[in-house]
C-alpha positions, 0 to 999 in steps of 0.5 A: 508462540505459534503462528496463529498466536502471532496473527491473533496478536497482530489483529488485536493490536490493529483493532486497538489502534484502528483509528491511528492506523487509518489516520497514518495511511491517509497522511501526507507522509504515507502519500509521499512514500506510497507514490515513490514505491508505486512509481518504482514498481510500476516502472519495473513492471513496464520494463518486464511487460512493456505491452501492459503499460496501460494496465500497469498504470491503472493498477498503480492508480487504483492502489494509490487511491487506497493509501495517502491523501491524494 
């Protein structure tokens, strides 16, 4: 099985379970997990590039809107 087969199988699985995947991404559990991850990544990025804190917060907020329910 080549990489294309794996990718196509993943696409097929997603299409078959699209509603479940989208519901999971909008769940309370996904919100909590994504907040922890996004906060950690944002804090790290601010340490690496302290002058870009505002832009980092903007990116973090935009990504947060795509995952979870808040």
